C-alpha positions as CSV (number, residue, x, y, z in Angstrom):
1,M,0.0,0.0,0.0
2,V,1.3,3.5,-1.0
3,P,1.6,5.8,2.1
4,R,-1.1,8.4,2.1
5,S,1.0,11.6,1.6
6,I,3.1,10.0,-1.2
7,A,0.0,8.8,-2.9
8,A,-1.4,12.4,-2.7
9,C,1.6,13.7,-4.5
10,Q,2.3,11.0,-7.1
11,T,1.6,11.5,-10.8
12,A,-0.1,8.7,-12.7
13,T,2.2,5.7,-13.6
14,P,2.5,5.2,-17.3
15,T,1.2,1.9,-18.6
16,P,1.2,0.2,-22.1
17,F,-2.4,1.6,-22.5
18,R,-1.7,5.1,-21.3
19,R,0.6,7.8,-22.7
20,P,3.2,9.2,-20.2
21,E,2.0,12.2,-18.4
22,P,3.1,15.5,-20.1
23,E,5.7,17.7,-18.4
24,P,4.0,19.8,-15.8
25,A,3.3,23.4,-17.0
26,W,5.4,24.9,-14.2
27,K,8.5,23.1,-15.5
28,H,7.9,24.4,-19.0
29,D,7.4,27.9,-17.6
30,L,10.6,27.6,-15.7
31,A,12.5,26.5,-18.8
32,E,11.2,29.6,-20.6
33,A,12.4,32.0,-17.9
34,Y,14.6,34.9,-18.8
35,R,18.3,34.2,-18.3
36,H,19.9,37.2,-20.0
37,A,19.4,40.8,-19.1
38,D,19.2,41.9,-22.7
39,D,16.2,39.6,-23.4
40,L,14.3,40.8,-20.3
41,L,15.0,44.5,-21.1
42,A,13.9,44.0,-24.7
43,A,10.6,42.5,-23.5
44,L,10.1,45.6,-21.4
45,G,10.9,47.9,-24.2
46,L,14.1,49.1,-22.5
47,S,17.6,49.4,-24.0
48,P,20.7,48.3,-21.9
49,E,21.7,52.0,-22.0
50,A,18.7,52.8,-19.9
51,I,20.4,51.0,-17.0
52,P,23.8,52.7,-16.6
53,D,25.1,50.3,-14.0
54,L,23.8,47.1,-15.8
55,D,26.2,44.2,-15.3
56,P,24.9,41.4,-17.7
57,A,27.9,39.1,-16.8
58,A,26.8,38.8,-13.2
59,P,29.7,36.5,-12.2
60,G,28.8,33.7,-9.8
61,F,25.1,34.5,-9.6
62,R,23.3,34.4,-13.0
63,M,20.0,36.1,-13.7
64,L,16.9,34.0,-13.7
65,V,13.4,35.6,-14.0
66,P,10.1,33.7,-14.8
67,R,8.1,35.3,-17.5
68,A,5.0,35.4,-15.3
69,F,6.9,37.6,-12.9
70,A,8.4,39.8,-15.7
71,A,4.8,40.3,-17.0
72,L,4.0,42.2,-13.9
73,M,6.7,44.8,-14.5
74,T,5.9,48.1,-16.1
75,P,7.1,48.4,-19.7
76,G,9.5,51.2,-20.3
77,D,10.1,51.8,-16.6
78,A,13.9,51.3,-15.8
79,G,13.1,51.8,-12.1
80,D,10.3,49.3,-11.8
81,P,10.4,47.8,-8.3
82,L,10.1,44.2,-9.5
83,L,12.8,44.7,-12.2
84,R,15.1,46.3,-9.6
85,Q,15.0,43.1,-7.5
86,V,16.2,40.8,-10.3
87,L,18.5,42.9,-12.6
88,P,22.2,42.4,-12.0
89,L,24.1,45.7,-11.4
90,G,27.7,46.6,-11.2
91,A,27.1,47.7,-7.6
92,E,27.1,44.0,-6.7
93,R,30.9,43.9,-7.3
94,L,31.7,46.6,-4.8
95,P,33.1,45.5,-1.4
96,V,31.3,47.1,1.5
97,A,32.4,46.8,5.1
98,G,30.1,44.5,7.1
99,F,28.6,42.7,4.1
100,T,29.8,39.1,4.0
101,R,29.2,35.9,2.2
102,D,27.5,34.3,5.2
103,P,25.5,37.1,6.7
104,V,23.2,35.0,9.0
105,G,25.6,32.5,10.4
106,D,24.5,29.5,8.4
107,A,28.0,27.9,8.6
108,S,28.1,28.0,12.4
109,A,24.6,26.5,12.6
110,D,25.2,23.7,10.2
111,L,25.0,20.2,11.7
112,G,26.0,18.6,8.4
113,S,23.9,17.3,5.5
114,G,22.1,20.6,5.1
115,L,20.5,20.5,8.6
116,L,20.8,23.8,10.5
117,R,19.9,24.4,14.2
118,K,19.5,28.0,15.2
119,Y,16.4,28.2,17.3
120,A,14.9,26.1,20.2
121,G,12.6,23.3,19.0
122,R,13.2,24.0,15.3
123,A,15.5,22.6,12.7
124,L,15.9,23.9,9.2
125,L,16.6,21.5,6.3
126,I,18.0,22.8,3.0
127,V,16.4,20.4,0.5
128,T,17.6,22.0,-2.7
129,G,19.8,24.8,-4.0
130,G,17.4,25.5,-6.9
131,C,15.1,28.5,-7.1
132,A,12.7,29.9,-9.7
133,V,14.0,33.5,-9.5
134,H,17.4,34.9,-8.5
135,C,16.8,37.9,-6.3
136,R,19.9,40.0,-6.2
137,Y,19.6,40.6,-2.4
138,C,19.4,36.8,-1.6
139,F,21.1,36.1,1.7
140,R,22.2,32.6,0.4
141,R,23.5,33.8,-3.0
142,H,27.0,32.6,-1.9
143,F,25.9,29.5,-0.1
144,P,28.0,26.4,-0.9
145,Y,25.2,24.2,-2.1
146,A,27.6,22.0,-4.1
147,D,29.4,21.0,-0.8
148,L,26.3,19.5,0.7
149,G,26.6,16.3,-1.3
150,K,24.0,14.1,-3.1
151,T,20.5,15.0,-2.1
152,P,19.1,11.5,-1.3
153,D,22.1,10.6,0.9
154,R,22.3,13.8,2.9
155,T,18.6,14.0,3.3
156,A,18.6,10.5,4.8
157,V,21.3,11.5,7.3
158,A,19.5,14.8,8.2
159,L,16.2,12.9,8.8
160,A,17.9,10.5,11.0
161,S,19.3,13.4,13.1
162,I,15.8,14.9,13.4
163,A,14.3,11.5,14.4
164,A,17.0,11.1,17.1
165,D,16.3,14.5,18.7
166,P,12.9,14.6,20.5
167,G,13.5,18.3,21.3
168,I,12.7,19.2,17.7
169,C,9.0,19.8,17.2
170,E,9.1,21.8,13.9
171,V,11.0,21.3,10.7
172,I,11.5,24.2,8.3
173,L,12.1,23.3,4.6
174,S,14.3,25.8,2.9
175,G,16.8,26.1,0.1
176,G,16.8,27.4,-2.6
177,D,13.1,26.8,-2.8
178,P,11.5,23.5,-1.5
179,L,8.8,23.7,-4.1
180,M,11.4,23.3,-6.8
181,M,11.1,19.6,-5.9
182,D,8.7,17.7,-8.0
183,D,5.6,16.2,-6.4
184,D,6.9,12.7,-6.0
185,R,10.2,13.8,-4.3
186,L,8.3,16.3,-2.1
187,G,5.7,13.7,-1.2
188,A,8.4,11.1,-0.2
189,L,10.1,13.7,2.0
190,L,6.8,14.7,3.7
191,E,5.9,11.1,4.3
192,R,9.2,10.5,6.2
193,L,8.7,13.7,8.2
194,H,5.1,12.6,8.9
195,G,6.5,9.4,10.5
196,I,8.7,11.1,13.1
197,P,6.4,11.1,16.1
198,H,7.7,14.1,18.0
199,L,7.2,16.5,15.1
200,K,4.2,18.7,15.3
201,R,4.6,21.3,12.6
202,L,6.1,21.7,9.1
203,R,7.0,25.0,7.7
204,I,7.9,25.6,4.1
205,H,9.6,28.8,2.9
206,T,8.9,29.5,-0.7
207,R,8.7,32.2,-3.3
208,L,7.2,30.1,-6.1
209,P,3.5,30.9,-5.5
210,V,4.4,34.5,-6.2
211,V,7.0,34.3,-9.0
212,L,5.9,31.0,-10.6
213,P,2.2,30.5,-9.7
214,S,1.8,27.6,-12.2
215,R,3.6,25.5,-9.6
216,V,0.5,25.5,-7.4
217,T,-1.4,22.7,-8.9
218,D,-4.3,20.6,-7.4
219,A,-1.8,17.8,-6.9
220,L,0.5,20.1,-4.9
221,C,-2.3,21.3,-2.7
222,R,-3.4,17.7,-2.0
223,C,0.2,16.8,-1.2
224,L,0.7,19.7,1.2
225,S,-2.6,19.2,3.0
226,S,-2.3,15.4,3.4
227,S,0.1,15.2,6.4
228,R,-0.9,15.0,10.1
229,L,1.7,17.9,10.6
230,A,0.3,21.4,10.9
231,T,1.7,23.0,7.7
232,I,2.6,26.6,7.4
233,L,3.6,28.1,4.1
234,V,5.7,31.2,4.4
235,V,5.8,33.0,1.1
236,H,7.9,36.0,0.1
237,A,6.5,39.1,-1.6
238,N,8.1,42.5,-1.3
239,H,5.8,44.7,-3.3
240,P,2.1,44.7,-4.0
241,N,2.7,44.6,-7.8
242,E,4.1,41.1,-7.3
243,L,0.6,39.8,-6.4
244,G,-1.2,39.7,-9.7
245,A,-4.2,37.6,-10.6
246,Q,-2.2,34.4,-11.1
247,A,-0.4,34.7,-7.7
248,E,-3.7,35.5,-6.0
249,D,-5.3,32.4,-7.5
250,A,-2.4,30.3,-6.4
251,L,-2.4,31.6,-2.9
252,Q,-6.2,31.3,-2.5
253,R,-6.0,27.6,-3.6
254,L,-3.3,27.0,-1.0
255,R,-5.5,28.6,1.6
256,R,-8.5,26.5,0.6
257,A,-6.2,23.4,1.1
258,D,-6.2,24.3,4.9
259,L,-2.7,25.7,5.0
260,T,-1.6,28.6,7.2
261,L,-0.2,31.3,4.9
262,L,2.2,33.9,6.1
263,N,4.4,36.4,4.3
264,Q,7.9,37.7,5.0
265,S,9.3,40.7,3.1
266,V,12.7,42.3,2.9
267,L,13.0,46.1,3.3
268,L,14.7,47.1,0.0
269,R,15.9,50.6,-1.0
270,G,14.2,51.6,-4.3
271,V,11.7,48.8,-4.0
272,N,9.4,49.1,-0.9
273,D,11.0,51.7,1.3
274,A,7.9,53.9,1.5
275,A,5.0,53.5,3.9
276,P,2.3,53.7,1.2
277,T,4.0,50.8,-0.7
278,L,4.3,48.6,2.5
279,G,0.8,49.4,3.5
280,A,-0.5,48.5,0.1
281,L,1.5,45.2,0.3
282,S,-0.1,44.3,3.6
283,E,-3.6,45.0,2.2
284,R,-3.0,43.1,-1.0
285,L,-1.6,40.1,1.0
286,F,-4.7,39.9,3.0
287,E,-6.9,40.0,-0.1
288,C,-4.8,36.9,-1.2
289,G,-5.4,35.1,2.0
290,V,-2.0,35.8,3.5
291,L,-1.0,37.4,6.8
292,P,2.0,39.7,7.0
293,Y,4.6,38.0,9.3
294,Y,8.1,39.6,9.1
295,L,9.5,42.7,7.5
296,H,13.3,42.0,7.5
297,Q,16.0,44.5,7.6
298,L,18.4,43.4,4.8
299,D,20.7,40.6,5.6
300,P,24.2,42.1,4.9
301,V,25.2,39.7,2.2
302,E,28.1,40.5,-0.1
303,G,26.7,42.1,-3.3
304,A,23.5,43.6,-1.9
305,A,24.6,46.8,-0.1
306,H,22.9,49.0,-2.6
307,F,19.5,47.7,-1.3
308,A,20.2,48.7,2.3
309,V,17.8,51.0,4.2
310,S,19.1,52.7,7.4
311,D,17.7,51.6,10.7
312,T,16.4,55.1,11.3
313,Q,14.3,55.0,8.2
314,A,13.2,51.5,8.9
315,L,11.9,52.4,12.3
316,R,10.1,55.4,10.8
317,L,8.4,53.1,8.3
318,G,7.4,50.7,11.0
319,E,5.8,53.5,13.0
320,A,4.0,54.7,10.0
321,L,2.6,51.3,9.3
322,R,1.3,51.0,12.9
323,H,-0.7,54.2,12.3
324,R,-1.8,53.2,8.9
325,L,-2.9,49.6,9.4
326,P,-4.8,47.4,11.8
327,G,-2.5,45.5,14.1
328,Y,-3.0,42.1,12.3
329,L,-1.7,43.6,9.1
330,V,1.5,45.1,10.5
331,P,4.5,42.8,10.0
332,R,7.1,42.6,12.7
333,L,10.2,44.6,11.9
334,V,13.2,42.4,12.6
335,R,16.7,41.4,11.6
336,E,18.6,38.2,12.0
337,V,21.7,38.4,14.1
338,P,24.1,35.5,13.8
339,G,24.3,33.5,17.0
340,V,21.2,35.0,18.6
341,G,18.4,32.4,19.4
342,S,15.5,34.3,17.8
343,K,14.7,37.0,15.3
344,T,15.7,40.3,16.9
345,P,13.2,43.2,16.9
346,L,14.9,46.1,15.2
347,T,14.5,48.4,18.2
348,D,16.6,46.0,20.2
349,A,19.3,45.2,17.6
350,A,22.6,46.9,17.0
351,P,23.0,48.2,13.5
352,I,24.8,45.7,11.3
353,G,26.4,46.4,7.9
354,A,24.9,49.9,7.8
355,S,28.0,52.0,8.4
356,F,28.1,53.2,4.8
357,L,24.6,54.8,5.0
C-alpha cells in the first residue's frame, strides 16, 4: 500500500495503455524563464543603455526571472520595483564593510547534511539549491550548495538526526526553494517527516506561488494538506505589484487546502522603502489570504549593499505602518543576528552592515 502523503503527490504511472504524463506546466514555464538581461529588457521595451550600472555578466550569480513575474513589470520603466529586485548591477561587485558571504551565520549553525539548528525546538533543512528566481539581495547567494553532497544521501542523514532528537517539534524546509522539488520527491520527504512522532509542525519557505504561480497545482495542494503535521507556508513578496491575478489564485488555492499562509518581506531601497507601498502590500496580501509576518532588515550579504535602508528610516516606516494599518496587518520589523536564538526586533538590535549609510 502506498503511504497516504506520497499517494497524494504522485503522478499517474505510465502503462502500455496510457501515454506518459506530459511535463508539468510549471517546469515548462521555468524552462522559458529569462536568463539574459538583454532579453528581459527587450521584452520591457528598454535598452541596456537605460540601466547605466547594468552588469549582464553577473559573475557567480546568474540572472533568472520567470516570464509570469516579468509580465507584472511596467514596460518602459527602468526603475520598476520588480525589475530592480532581479536585474544584475555593477554595484554588486563593490566590497562594502560589514557585508559578508555568510550574513546570517548558516555555517556555524550547520550540523551537516544541510541541517541547520539556530532556534529552540526547530530545525531547518536545506532540501535544494534551486530556485525559480534569482533575487539580487538573496542572503544565500553565496551558499556552498555543491558542498552538501548528493541530495538523497544527505537527506537520509538529516532525517535520522531529526528523528533522534525529541526536542525538535518543527521542521522548516528551505533552500533554494523547496517547491522546486517535483511532487513525487516532495511527497516522499513529507511522508518521512510525517513518520517522526515528535514532530508537530512543518514550515515551508517558498517564493514560487508569487513568482511561478503555475507551480501551485491541485496535486501540490493535496500533497501539502495530506500530512498530520500542521503545515505553514511562508511566502515571500516585497511589493504589491508582485501579487497579480495568477499569484492571488495560487495563494487562495493553498489557503483552501487548509494551509496557514504567512508572508515575509525584505526592506529594500528603491523597491518598498515607503509607507504607502508597504501598506498596500499588507492590504494586498490579506486579499490573497496571506497574513504579513516579518519585515526583515536586509541581511548584509556581499553584493547587496545597494539595497540597504538605514535603521532610522526602517523604524520610521514601522511606526507609519502602525498608524496606517490594523495590528494584524503590521509585519514585525526584525533582523537576523548570527548566534542569537531568535529574530531580533529592530529596536533591540545593534546596526549591522549599515556603516556606509
